[in-house]
C-alpha positions, -999 to +999 in steps of 0.1 A: +566-252+150+550-286+160+570-315+174+562-337+143+576-310+120+608-307+141+611-345+141+607-346+103+633-317+099+658-336+121+653-369+103+660-353+069+691-334+082+705-366+096+699-383+063+717-354+044+747-357+069+748-395+062+749-389+025+775-362+028+797-386+048+793-413+019+768-435+036+741-446+010+706-457+018+700-495+016+695-507-019+662-525-028+665-561-021+692-557+007+690-584+032+680-569+065+690-590+095+674-585+129+699-577+155+676-560+179+692-530+196+725-535+177+709-522+145+703-488+162+742-483+162+743-482+124+732-456+099+696-461+087+692-486+116+705-513+093+736-535+097+755-530+064+757-565+049+773-556+016+805-544+033+837-558+047+840-555+085+871-559+106+869-570+142+900-564+162+905-576+198+931-575+225+933-605+247+916-639+246+884-628+264+878-600+238+887-622+210+861-648+222+835-621+225+842-609+190+841-644+176+808-650+192+795-617+177+807-628+142+792-662+148+758-646+156+760-624+125+768-654+103+738-674+118+714-645+113+725-641+077+725-679+069+689-684+080+675-656+060+649-667+035+666-650+005+701-662+015+718-680-015 
């Protein structure tokens, strides 16, 4: 079995697992924001923009870091061409 075939099988299995866990593929017209390597941490390599996210932090330093992350997300979303 060639490595391209193995890669394709693994990609399809990962997609099936995500669907079984309740993750849905991004809908057409979904705003994709470029977060660099952060996108790789999310299913389908896409930060879910049509969801509610909760950021919990313990201590002032971690609260500041969380706040900066949220500010970065907000800025990335605000400056999208299709943002209404």
